[in-house]
C-alpha positions as a Markdown table, in Angstrom:
| # | Residue | x | y | z |
|---|---|---|---|---|
| 1 | Pro | 0.0 | 0.0 | 0.0 |
| 2 | Ser | 0.9 | 3.7 | -0.2 |
| 3 | Arg | 2.6 | 5.3 | 2.8 |
| 4 | Leu | 0.5 | 4.5 | 5.9 |
| 5 | Leu | -0.2 | 6.7 | 8.8 |
| 6 | Pro | 0.5 | 5.2 | 12.2 |
| 7 | Leu | -2.5 | 3.7 | 13.8 |
| 8 | Gly | -1.9 | 3.2 | 17.5 |
| 9 | Cys | -3.4 | 0.3 | 19.5 |
| 10 | Arg | -4.6 | 1.0 | 23.0 |
| 11 | Ala | -2.4 | -0.5 | 25.6 |
| 12 | Val | -5.0 | -2.7 | 27.4 |
| 13 | Ser | -4.0 | -5.9 | 29.2 |
| 14 | Pro | -5.6 | -9.0 | 27.7 |
| 15 | Pro | -7.6 | -11.5 | 29.7 |
| 16 | Gly | -5.5 | -13.8 | 31.9 |
| 17 | Ala | -1.8 | -13.6 | 31.8 |
| 18 | Arg | 0.3 | -13.2 | 28.7 |
| 19 | Ala | 3.1 | -15.8 | 28.2 |
| 20 | Gly | 5.9 | -13.5 | 27.2 |
| 21 | Ala | 7.3 | -11.8 | 24.1 |
| 22 | Arg | 9.3 | -13.2 | 21.2 |
| 23 | Asp | 13.0 | -12.9 | 21.5 |
| 24 | Gly | 14.1 | -9.3 | 20.8 |
| 25 | Ala | 10.5 | -7.9 | 21.3 |
| 26 | Gly | 10.5 | -7.2 | 24.9 |
| 27 | Ser | 9.5 | -9.0 | 28.0 |
| 28 | Gly | 11.4 | -12.3 | 27.8 |
| 29 | Ala | 10.5 | -15.9 | 28.3 |
| 30 | Pro | 7.3 | -17.0 | 30.1 |
| 31 | Thr | 7.7 | -18.0 | 33.7 |
| 32 | Ala | 5.1 | -20.8 | 33.5 |
| 33 | Leu | 3.8 | -22.9 | 30.7 |
| 34 | Ser | 0.3 | -24.3 | 30.6 |
| 35 | Phe | 1.3 | -27.0 | 28.1 |
| 36 | Asp | 5.0 | -27.8 | 27.7 |
| 37 | Lys | 4.6 | -30.8 | 25.4 |
| 38 | Pro | 5.1 | -31.2 | 21.6 |
| 39 | Lys | 2.6 | -29.2 | 19.6 |
| 40 | Val | 1.3 | -28.7 | 16.0 |
| 41 | Glu | 0.6 | -25.2 | 14.6 |
| 42 | Leu | -1.4 | -24.8 | 11.4 |
| 43 | His | -2.0 | -21.1 | 11.1 |
| 44 | Ile | 1.0 | -18.7 | 11.2 |
| 45 | His | 2.0 | -16.1 | 8.6 |
| 46 | Leu | 5.7 | -16.1 | 7.7 |
| 47 | Asp | 5.7 | -12.4 | 7.1 |
| 48 | Gly | 3.8 | -11.8 | 10.4 |
| 49 | Ala | 6.4 | -13.9 | 12.4 |
| 50 | Ile | 9.6 | -12.1 | 11.6 |
| 51 | Arg | 12.0 | -11.4 | 14.5 |
| 52 | Pro | 12.0 | -7.7 | 15.3 |
| 53 | Lys | 15.8 | -7.8 | 15.6 |
| 54 | Thr | 16.1 | -9.2 | 12.1 |
| 55 | Ile | 13.9 | -6.3 | 10.7 |
| 56 | Leu | 16.2 | -3.8 | 12.3 |
| 57 | Glu | 19.4 | -5.6 | 11.1 |
| 58 | Val | 18.1 | -5.8 | 7.5 |
| 59 | Ala | 17.1 | -2.1 | 7.5 |
| 60 | Lys | 20.6 | -1.2 | 8.6 |
| 61 | Arg | 22.2 | -3.4 | 6.0 |
| 62 | Arg | 20.0 | -2.1 | 3.2 |
| 63 | Lys | 20.4 | 1.5 | 4.5 |
| 64 | Ile | 16.6 | 1.9 | 4.8 |
| 65 | Lys | 15.6 | 4.8 | 7.0 |
| 66 | Leu | 13.0 | 3.9 | 9.7 |
| 67 | Pro | 9.9 | 6.1 | 9.9 |
| 68 | Thr | 10.7 | 6.8 | 13.6 |
| 69 | Lys | 13.4 | 8.5 | 15.6 |
| 70 | Asn | 14.8 | 5.3 | 17.1 |
| 71 | Asp | 14.5 | 1.5 | 17.1 |
| 72 | Asn | 12.3 | 1.3 | 20.2 |
| 73 | Gln | 9.8 | 3.6 | 18.7 |
| 74 | Phe | 9.8 | 1.5 | 15.5 |
| 75 | Leu | 9.1 | -1.7 | 17.4 |
| 76 | Lys | 6.2 | 0.0 | 19.1 |
| 77 | Leu | 4.9 | 1.1 | 15.7 |
| 78 | Ile | 4.8 | -2.4 | 14.2 |
| 79 | Thr | 3.1 | -4.1 | 17.2 |
| 80 | Cys | -0.3 | -4.0 | 18.9 |
| 81 | Asp | -0.6 | -4.3 | 22.7 |
| 82 | Gly | -4.3 | -3.9 | 22.9 |
| 83 | Pro | -7.6 | -4.2 | 21.0 |
| 84 | Thr | -8.0 | -2.5 | 17.7 |
| 85 | Thr | -9.5 | -3.7 | 14.4 |
| 86 | Leu | -8.4 | -6.2 | 11.8 |
| 87 | Thr | -8.1 | -3.4 | 9.2 |
| 88 | Glu | -5.9 | -1.3 | 11.5 |
| 89 | Met | -3.8 | -4.3 | 12.5 |
| 90 | Leu | -3.1 | -5.1 | 8.9 |
| 91 | Thr | -1.6 | -1.6 | 8.3 |
| 92 | Lys | 1.3 | -2.7 | 10.5 |
| 93 | Phe | 2.7 | -4.8 | 7.6 |
| 94 | Gly | 3.2 | -1.5 | 5.7 |
| 95 | Tyr | 5.9 | -0.4 | 8.0 |
| 96 | Phe | 8.2 | -3.5 | 8.0 |
| 97 | Met | 7.5 | -5.4 | 4.8 |
| 98 | Pro | 9.3 | -2.8 | 2.6 |
| 99 | Ile | 12.4 | -3.6 | 4.6 |
| 100 | Val | 12.5 | -7.4 | 3.9 |
| 101 | Ala | 10.6 | -7.6 | 0.6 |
| 102 | Gly | 12.8 | -8.0 | -2.5 |
| 103 | Asp | 15.9 | -9.0 | -0.5 |
| 104 | Arg | 17.0 | -12.6 | -1.1 |
| 105 | Asp | 19.1 | -13.0 | 2.1 |
| 106 | Ala | 16.3 | -11.5 | 4.3 |
| 107 | Ile | 13.7 | -13.9 | 2.9 |
| 108 | Arg | 15.9 | -16.9 | 3.3 |
| 109 | Gln | 16.8 | -15.8 | 6.8 |
| 110 | Ile | 13.2 | -15.1 | 8.1 |
| 111 | Ala | 12.2 | -18.6 | 7.0 |
| 112 | Tyr | 15.2 | -20.2 | 8.7 |
| 113 | Glu | 14.7 | -18.2 | 11.9 |
| 114 | Leu | 11.0 | -19.1 | 12.1 |
| 115 | Val | 11.9 | -22.8 | 12.2 |
| 116 | Glu | 14.3 | -22.1 | 15.1 |
| 117 | Asp | 11.6 | -20.1 | 17.0 |
| 118 | Lys | 9.0 | -22.8 | 16.6 |
| 119 | Ala | 11.5 | -25.5 | 17.6 |
| 120 | Asn | 12.1 | -23.5 | 20.8 |
| 121 | Glu | 8.4 | -23.5 | 21.5 |
| 122 | Lys | 8.2 | -27.3 | 21.2 |
| 123 | Ile | 6.4 | -27.1 | 17.9 |
| 124 | Val | 7.2 | -30.4 | 16.1 |
| 125 | Tyr | 5.3 | -29.6 | 12.9 |
| 126 | Phe | 3.9 | -26.3 | 11.5 |
| 127 | Glu | 2.5 | -25.0 | 8.3 |
| 128 | Ala | 3.5 | -21.4 | 7.5 |
| 129 | Arg | 1.6 | -19.4 | 4.9 |
| 130 | Tyr | 2.6 | -16.4 | 2.9 |
| 131 | Ser | 2.0 | -14.5 | -0.3 |
| 132 | Pro | 5.0 | -14.9 | -2.7 |
| 133 | His | 3.9 | -11.7 | -4.5 |
| 134 | Leu | 4.2 | -9.6 | -1.4 |
| 135 | Leu | 7.8 | -10.5 | -1.0 |
| 136 | Ala | 8.7 | -10.0 | -4.7 |
| 137 | Asn | 9.8 | -6.9 | -6.7 |
| 138 | Cys | 9.5 | -8.1 | -10.3 |
| 139 | Asp | 7.1 | -10.1 | -12.4 |
| 140 | Val | 4.3 | -8.7 | -10.1 |
| 141 | Tyr | 1.9 | -5.9 | -10.7 |
| 142 | Pro | 1.6 | -3.7 | -8.9 |
| 143 | Ile | 5.0 | -4.0 | -7.3 |
| 144 | Pro | 4.1 | -4.1 | -3.6 |
| 145 | Trp | 5.1 | -1.7 | -0.8 |
| 146 | Lys | 6.1 | 1.0 | -3.4 |
| 147 | Gln | 9.4 | -0.8 | -4.1 |
| 148 | Ser | 11.5 | 0.0 | -7.1 |
| 149 | Glu | 11.5 | -2.8 | -9.7 |
| 150 | Gly | 14.2 | -5.4 | -9.0 |
| 151 | Asp | 14.9 | -8.9 | -10.0 |
| 152 | Leu | 13.2 | -11.1 | -7.4 |
| 153 | Ser | 10.1 | -12.8 | -8.8 |
| 154 | Pro | 7.4 | -14.7 | -6.9 |
| 155 | Val | 8.8 | -17.9 | -8.2 |
| 156 | Glu | 12.2 | -17.3 | -6.7 |
| 157 | Val | 10.6 | -16.1 | -3.4 |
| 158 | Val | 9.1 | -19.6 | -3.0 |
| 159 | Arg | 12.5 | -21.2 | -3.7 |
| 160 | Leu | 14.2 | -19.0 | -1.1 |
| 161 | Val | 11.6 | -19.7 | 1.5 |
| 162 | Asn | 11.9 | -23.5 | 0.8 |
| 163 | Glu | 15.7 | -23.2 | 1.2 |
| 164 | Gly | 15.3 | -21.5 | 4.6 |
| 165 | Phe | 12.8 | -24.0 | 5.8 |
| 166 | Glu | 14.9 | -27.0 | 4.6 |
| 167 | Lys | 18.0 | -25.7 | 6.4 |
| 168 | Gly | 15.9 | -25.1 | 9.5 |
| 169 | Gln | 14.5 | -28.6 | 9.4 |
| 170 | Arg | 18.0 | -30.1 | 9.2 |
| 171 | Asn | 19.4 | -28.0 | 12.0 |
| 172 | Phe | 16.4 | -28.1 | 14.4 |
| 173 | Gly | 14.8 | -31.4 | 13.8 |
| 174 | Ile | 11.2 | -30.4 | 13.2 |
| 175 | Lys | 8.9 | -30.6 | 10.2 |
| 176 | Val | 7.8 | -27.6 | 8.2 |
| 177 | Arg | 5.6 | -27.1 | 5.2 |
| 178 | Ser | 4.3 | -24.0 | 3.3 |
| 179 | Ile | 0.9 | -22.8 | 2.3 |
| 180 | Leu | 0.8 | -20.1 | -0.5 |
| 181 | Ser | -1.7 | -17.3 | 0.0 |
| 182 | Cys | -4.0 | -15.6 | -2.5 |
| 183 | Leu | -5.2 | -12.1 | -1.4 |
| 184 | Arg | -8.9 | -11.1 | -1.5 |
| 185 | His | -8.0 | -7.6 | -2.9 |
| 186 | Met | -5.5 | -9.0 | -5.5 |
| 187 | Glu | -7.5 | -11.3 | -7.6 |
| 188 | Ala | -5.1 | -11.0 | -10.6 |
| 189 | Trp | -2.3 | -12.7 | -8.6 |
| 190 | Ser | -4.4 | -15.8 | -7.7 |
| 191 | Pro | -3.9 | -17.9 | -10.9 |
| 192 | Glu | -0.1 | -17.7 | -10.5 |
| 193 | Val | -0.4 | -18.7 | -6.8 |
| 194 | Val | -2.1 | -22.0 | -7.6 |
| 195 | Glu | 0.5 | -22.6 | -10.4 |
| 196 | Leu | 3.3 | -22.1 | -7.8 |
| 197 | Cys | 1.5 | -24.6 | -5.5 |
| 198 | Lys | 1.6 | -27.1 | -8.4 |
| 199 | Lys | 5.2 | -26.3 | -9.3 |
| 200 | Tyr | 6.5 | -26.8 | -5.7 |
| 201 | Arg | 4.1 | -29.4 | -4.4 |
| 202 | Lys | 6.9 | -31.9 | -4.1 |
| 203 | Asp | 9.2 | -29.3 | -2.6 |
| 204 | Gly | 7.5 | -28.3 | 0.6 |
| 205 | Val | 4.3 | -26.5 | -0.6 |
| 206 | Val | 1.2 | -28.4 | 0.7 |
| 207 | Gly | -1.7 | -26.0 | 0.3 |
| 208 | Leu | -3.5 | -22.9 | -0.9 |
| 209 | Asp | -4.9 | -20.1 | 1.2 |
| 210 | Leu | -7.1 | -17.1 | 0.7 |
| 211 | Ala | -6.3 | -14.2 | 3.1 |
| 212 | Gly | -7.2 | -10.5 | 3.4 |
| 213 | Asp | -9.5 | -8.1 | 5.1 |
| 214 | Glu | -13.0 | -9.8 | 4.9 |
| 215 | Ser | -14.5 | -6.7 | 6.6 |
| 216 | Ile | -13.8 | -4.8 | 3.3 |
| 217 | Asn | -14.4 | -7.5 | 0.7 |
| 218 | Tyr | -15.5 | -11.1 | 1.6 |
| 219 | Glu | -17.3 | -12.4 | -1.4 |
| 220 | Pro | -15.0 | -14.7 | -3.4 |
| 221 | Ser | -14.5 | -13.1 | -6.9 |
| 222 | Arg | -14.5 | -15.1 | -10.1 |
| 223 | Gly | -10.7 | -15.2 | -10.2 |
| 224 | His | -10.5 | -16.7 | -6.7 |
| 225 | Val | -13.2 | -19.2 | -7.5 |
| 226 | Gln | -11.4 | -20.4 | -10.6 |
| 227 | Thr | -8.1 | -20.6 | -8.7 |
| 228 | Tyr | -9.7 | -22.9 | -6.1 |
| 229 | Gln | -11.4 | -24.9 | -8.8 |
| 230 | Glu | -8.0 | -25.6 | -10.3 |
| 231 | Ala | -6.7 | -26.5 | -6.8 |
| 232 | Val | -9.5 | -29.0 | -6.4 |
| 233 | Arg | -8.8 | -30.4 | -9.9 |
| 234 | Cys | -5.1 | -30.9 | -9.1 |
| 235 | Gly | -5.6 | -32.3 | -5.6 |
| 236 | Ile | -4.1 | -29.3 | -3.8 |
| 237 | His | -5.2 | -28.8 | -0.2 |
| 238 | Arg | -7.2 | -25.7 | 0.6 |
| 239 | Thr | -7.8 | -23.4 | 3.6 |
| 240 | Val | -9.5 | -20.1 | 3.6 |
| 241 | His | -9.6 | -17.1 | 6.1 |
| 242 | Ala | -13.3 | -16.8 | 6.9 |
| 243 | Gly | -15.6 | -15.9 | 9.7 |
| 244 | Glu | -12.8 | -13.9 | 11.6 |
| 245 | Val | -14.6 | -10.5 | 11.5 |
| 246 | Gly | -16.9 | -11.4 | 8.6 |
| 247 | Pro | -20.4 | -13.0 | 8.9 |
| 248 | Pro | -21.1 | -16.7 | 8.7 |
| 249 | Glu | -21.9 | -16.4 | 5.0 |
| 250 | Val | -18.1 | -16.0 | 4.4 |
| 251 | Val | -17.5 | -19.5 | 5.9 |
| 252 | Arg | -20.4 | -21.0 | 3.9 |
| 253 | Glu | -18.9 | -19.6 | 0.7 |
| 254 | Ala | -15.5 | -20.9 | 1.7 |
| 255 | Val | -16.8 | -24.4 | 2.2 |
| 256 | Glu | -19.4 | -24.7 | -0.5 |
| 257 | Ile | -17.9 | -22.6 | -3.3 |
| 258 | Leu | -14.1 | -22.7 | -2.6 |
| 259 | Lys | -14.3 | -26.3 | -1.2 |
| 260 | Ala | -12.1 | -25.4 | 1.8 |
| 261 | Glu | -10.9 | -28.3 | 3.9 |
| 262 | Arg | -10.0 | -26.0 | 6.8 |
| 263 | Ile | -11.1 | -22.6 | 7.9 |
| 264 | Gly | -8.8 | -19.9 | 9.3 |
| 265 | His | -10.5 | -18.5 | 12.4 |
| 266 | Gly | -14.2 | -19.2 | 11.7 |
| 267 | Tyr | -15.5 | -17.7 | 14.9 |
| 268 | Ser | -18.7 | -16.4 | 13.4 |
| 269 | Ile | -20.1 | -19.9 | 12.6 |
| 270 | Ile | -21.7 | -20.1 | 16.0 |
| 271 | Lys | -24.1 | -17.4 | 14.9 |
| 272 | Asp | -25.5 | -19.7 | 12.3 |
| 273 | Ala | -26.8 | -22.9 | 13.9 |
| 274 | Lys | -27.3 | -24.8 | 10.6 |
| 275 | Leu | -23.8 | -23.9 | 9.3 |
| 276 | Tyr | -22.2 | -24.7 | 12.7 |
| 277 | Gln | -23.8 | -28.2 | 12.6 |
| 278 | Glu | -22.5 | -28.8 | 9.1 |
| 279 | Ile | -19.0 | -27.8 | 10.1 |
| 280 | Leu | -19.2 | -30.2 | 13.0 |
| 281 | Gln | -20.6 | -33.1 | 10.9 |
| 282 | Lys | -18.1 | -32.6 | 8.1 |
| 283 | Asp | -15.3 | -32.4 | 10.7 |
| 284 | Ile | -13.8 | -29.3 | 9.1 |
| 285 | His | -10.8 | -28.1 | 11.0 |
| 286 | Leu | -11.0 | -24.6 | 12.5 |
| 287 | Glu | -7.6 | -22.8 | 12.9 |
| 288 | Ala | -8.2 | -20.7 | 16.0 |
| 289 | Cys | -5.9 | -17.9 | 17.2 |
| 290 | Leu | -7.0 | -16.6 | 20.6 |
| 291 | Tyr | -4.8 | -13.6 | 21.1 |
| 292 | Ser | -5.2 | -12.5 | 17.5 |
| 293 | Ser | -9.0 | -12.6 | 18.0 |
| 294 | Tyr | -8.6 | -10.3 | 21.0 |
| 295 | Ile | -6.3 | -7.8 | 19.3 |
| 296 | Thr | -8.4 | -7.6 | 16.1 |
| 297 | Gly | -11.7 | -7.2 | 17.9 |
| 298 | Ala | -13.0 | -10.4 | 16.3 |
| 299 | Cys | -14.1 | -11.7 | 19.7 |
| 300 | Lys | -15.1 | -10.0 | 22.9 |
| 301 | Ala | -12.5 | -9.7 | 25.7 |
| 302 | Asp | -14.5 | -12.1 | 28.0 |
| 303 | Phe | -12.7 | -15.3 | 26.9 |
| 304 | Ser | -15.0 | -17.5 | 29.0 |
| 305 | Lys | -17.5 | -16.8 | 26.3 |
| 306 | His | -15.1 | -17.1 | 23.3 |
| 307 | Pro | -16.3 | -19.3 | 20.4 |
| 308 | Val | -13.4 | -21.6 | 21.1 |
| 309 | Val | -15.0 | -22.6 | 24.4 |
| 310 | Arg | -18.1 | -23.6 | 22.4 |
| 311 | Phe | -15.8 | -25.5 | 19.9 |
| 312 | Met | -14.3 | -27.5 | 22.7 |
| 313 | Asn | -17.6 | -28.3 | 24.5 |
| 314 | Asp | -19.2 | -29.4 | 21.2 |
| 315 | Gly | -16.3 | -31.6 | 20.2 |
| 316 | Ala | -15.3 | -29.5 | 17.2 |
| 317 | Asn | -12.1 | -30.2 | 15.2 |
| 318 | Phe | -9.9 | -27.2 | 16.0 |
| 319 | Ser | -6.4 | -26.1 | 17.2 |
| 320 | Leu | -4.6 | -23.1 | 18.4 |
| 321 | Ser | -2.1 | -21.0 | 16.5 |
| 322 | Thr | -0.3 | -17.6 | 16.8 |
| 323 | Asp | -1.3 | -16.0 | 13.5 |
| 324 | Asp | 1.0 | -13.0 | 13.4 |
| 325 | Pro | 3.3 | -13.2 | 16.5 |
| 326 | Leu | 5.5 | -10.3 | 15.5 |
| 327 | Ile | 2.6 | -7.9 | 15.5 |
| 328 | Phe | 1.0 | -9.4 | 18.6 |
| 329 | Asn | 4.3 | -9.7 | 20.4 |
| 330 | Ser | 3.3 | -13.2 | 21.4 |
| 331 | Thr | 4.3 | -16.9 | 21.3 |
| 332 | Ile | 2.4 | -20.2 | 21.1 |
| 333 | His | 2.6 | -20.2 | 24.9 |
| 334 | Thr | 0.4 | -17.0 | 24.9 |
| 335 | Glu | -2.3 | -19.1 | 23.2 |
| 336 | Tyr | -2.1 | -22.0 | 25.6 |
| 337 | Asn | -1.8 | -20.0 | 28.7 |
| 338 | Met | -4.9 | -18.0 | 27.8 |
| 339 | Ala | -6.8 | -21.2 | 27.0 |
| 340 | Ala | -5.8 | -22.7 | 30.4 |
| 341 | Lys | -6.4 | -19.6 | 32.5 |
| 342 | Asp | -9.4 | -18.1 | 30.9 |
| 343 | Met | -11.1 | -21.1 | 29.4 |
| 344 | Asn | -10.1 | -23.8 | 31.9 |
| 345 | Phe | -8.6 | -26.1 | 29.2 |
| 346 | Thr | -7.0 | -29.2 | 30.6 |
| 347 | Glu | -3.8 | -31.0 | 29.5 |
| 348 | Met | -5.9 | -33.8 | 28.0 |
| 349 | Gln | -7.9 | -31.4 | 26.0 |
| 350 | Phe | -4.7 | -29.8 | 24.7 |
| 351 | Met | -3.4 | -33.2 | 23.7 |
| 352 | Arg | -6.6 | -34.1 | 21.8 |
| 353 | Met | -6.5 | -30.7 | 20.2 |
| 354 | Asn | -3.0 | -31.3 | 18.8 |
| 355 | Leu | -3.9 | -34.7 | 17.6 |
| 356 | Asn | -6.8 | -33.1 | 15.7 |
| 357 | Ala | -4.3 | -30.6 | 14.2 |
| 358 | Ala | -2.0 | -33.4 | 13.1 |
| 359 | Arg | -4.9 | -35.3 | 11.5 |
| 360 | Ser | -6.1 | -32.1 | 9.8 |
| 361 | Ser | -2.6 | -31.2 | 8.5 |
| 362 | Phe | -1.9 | -31.1 | 4.8 |
| 363 | Leu | 0.8 | -33.8 | 5.1 |
| 364 | Cys | 0.4 | -37.0 | 3.1 |
| 365 | Glu | -0.9 | -40.1 | 4.8 |
| 366 | Asn | 2.4 | -41.7 | 5.7 |
| 367 | Lys | 3.9 | -38.5 | 7.1 |
| 368 | Lys | 0.7 | -37.7 | 8.9 |
| 369 | Lys | 0.8 | -41.1 | 10.6 |
| 370 | Glu | 4.4 | -40.5 | 11.6 |
| 371 | Leu | 3.4 | -37.2 | 13.2 |
| 372 | Leu | 0.4 | -38.7 | 15.0 |
| 373 | Asn | 2.5 | -41.5 | 16.4 |
| 374 | Gln | 5.2 | -39.0 | 17.4 |
| 375 | Leu | 2.7 | -37.0 | 19.4 |
| 376 | Arg | 1.0 | -40.1 | 20.9 |
| 377 | Lys | 4.4 | -41.4 | 22.1 |
| 378 | Ala | 5.2 | -38.0 | 23.7 |
| 379 | Tyr | 1.7 | -37.9 | 25.3 |
| 380 | Gly | 2.0 | -41.5 | 26.6 |
| 381 | Met | -0.7 | -42.8 | 24.4 |
| 382 | Pro | -0.7 | -46.0 | 22.3 |
| 383 | Glu | 0.0 | -45.7 | 18.6 |
| 384 | Glu | -2.8 | -45.7 | 16.1 |
| 385 | Pro | -2.9 | -49.0 | 14.1 |
| 386 | Lys | -4.7 | -47.3 | 11.2 |
| 387 | Leu | -5.1 | -43.8 | 10.0 |
| 388 | Asp | -8.6 | -42.9 | 9.0 |
| 389 | Thr | -8.1 | -40.5 | 6.1 |
| 390 | Asn | -9.1 | -40.0 | 2.5 |
| 391 | Leu | -5.8 | -38.4 | 1.4 |
| 392 | Asn | -4.3 | -41.3 | -0.4 |
| 393 | Asn | -4.1 | -39.5 | -3.7 |
| 394 | Tyr | -2.1 | -36.6 | -2.4 |
| 395 | Pro | 1.7 | -36.5 | -3.0 |
| 396 | Cys | 3.9 | -37.5 | 0.0 |
| 397 | Leu | 6.2 | -34.7 | 1.1 |
């Protein structure tokens, strides 16, 4: 976007106790963990999970002047400490994305460092999503973030992210896969996104996403529909951001028109009893992000009445993720501590939730069974003799 005016977020303490900031962002490691066992995370944005320190280092290396007087002011500018709106939260990307976009070393580095950060949080498998076009500076129109035209295409962005993830997997011993995101307001990019999913489906890319501000535009346009039809035709897994701040109709369209297998957020489904029952019956996975829902105003601050409590009580298929931990100054422990303190989640519920996440991952059947057995062993549960899945036709990564 064009130059964005700072939109401050009110400094209001969230429900319960926050778990602590990411390295380099402020308050240090959490003093107590509600669930210190292996976990699976399915909803995290690569470009929303960059280390603040890395942004500052890249800005210095590239001689990019910050829009603030000092580093501390810049870090406050790109984070939210209290409730705002999804639209305002998304403006934060406009301050730091111009620093890393178009830079090969930076893109490779942020992918690698995310693997290290997740390994330190005892995440044993995660799927990170991103828009290749938002990190490119050529073969994309318009060139994002008002960059000058360069020589880094969306195709090479995917290759660089793959390199960073592969190195991270070797060094830190966890599994990582990518999901490529279409953007609601950039329909013209979507056909290439699904082609990149096809091109790299045997090199770490496991799915397609549709992201963006559904409070501005939530109806899937023809280009997005055709892109998802191509994904279905080619056997590419599909998730859609829906029902975060938008109405239940967005979720229905995601499931019925875009054929989404998972829903990012999905909180509004409890407002439509028929749709909610369909989601439960079809066992569609809901990628919930508690602290994100508080910051964006998607859900009320009374977490005892959060839709996720309803999900748990009704046996829904869901899991917890961080969404954009850079902007929220959070970790996965923030999510679990809030669920434990404000929703009374138990360790057994956390374990079942992570098994659901593993079952709903976009891994192939063999890799999925390995992940499930890894979790069951860590949780002291017997291994599953057979995996109940219909994903036999998907490539094994």
